[in-house]
C-alpha positions as CSV (number, residue, x, y, z in Angstrom):
1,X,0.0,0.0,0.0
2,X,1.4,3.4,-1.0
3,X,1.4,6.1,1.6
4,X,0.2,9.5,0.4
5,X,1.3,12.8,2.0
6,X,-1.4,15.3,2.9
7,X,-0.5,18.9,3.8
8,X,-2.9,21.4,5.3
9,X,-2.2,25.0,4.1
10,X,-3.1,27.6,6.7
11,X,-6.2,29.4,5.4
12,X,-6.0,27.4,2.2
13,X,-6.5,24.0,0.7
14,X,-5.4,20.5,1.6
15,X,-2.6,19.4,-0.7
16,X,-2.7,15.7,-1.5
17,X,0.0,13.8,-3.5
18,X,-1.7,12.5,-6.6
19,X,-3.1,10.9,-8.5
20,X,-6.3,10.9,-6.4
21,X,-10.0,9.9,-6.6
22,X,-12.3,12.0,-4.4
23,X,-15.7,10.6,-3.5
24,X,-18.2,13.3,-2.4
25,X,-20.9,13.0,0.3
26,X,-23.4,12.4,-2.5
27,X,-21.3,9.7,-4.1
28,X,-20.0,11.8,-7.0
29,X,-16.4,11.1,-7.9
30,X,-13.7,13.5,-9.1
31,X,-10.3,12.1,-10.3
32,X,-7.1,13.9,-10.9
33,X,-3.8,12.5,-12.2
34,X,-1.8,15.6,-11.2
35,X,1.3,15.2,-9.1
36,X,-0.2,17.3,-6.3
37,X,-4.0,18.0,-6.0
38,X,-5.4,21.0,-4.0
39,X,-8.6,20.0,-2.3
40,X,-10.9,22.8,-1.2
41,X,-11.6,23.2,2.6
42,X,-13.6,26.4,2.6
43,X,-16.4,25.3,0.2
44,X,-16.0,28.6,-1.8
45,X,-14.5,26.9,-4.9
46,X,-16.5,27.0,-8.1
47,X,-14.9,23.6,-9.0
48,X,-15.5,22.0,-5.5
49,X,-14.1,19.6,-4.2
50,X,-11.0,20.9,-6.1
51,X,-9.6,24.3,-5.1
52,X,-9.8,27.3,-7.4
53,X,-8.1,29.7,-5.0
54,X,-11.4,31.3,-4.0
55,X,-10.2,31.1,-0.4
56,X,-8.1,34.1,-1.1
57,X,-11.3,36.3,-1.0
58,X,-11.4,38.3,2.2
59,X,-15.0,37.7,3.1
60,X,-17.2,34.6,2.8
61,X,-20.0,35.2,0.3
62,X,-23.5,34.8,1.8
63,X,-25.2,31.4,1.1
64,X,-28.3,31.5,-0.9
């Protein structure tokens, strides 16, 4: 079994050594073959569960 490294970026995403398959709460799957994958932790990303750097905005947008 290969061991993957996961790094938590303060105020940012979770960086996971790839390739990865992410299974969402609703069962949807996202795969990435990148060397390092940024996984969103703030739920602001437009491509969630992957990070699109939306965490860099200063204030959280109101939920609708």
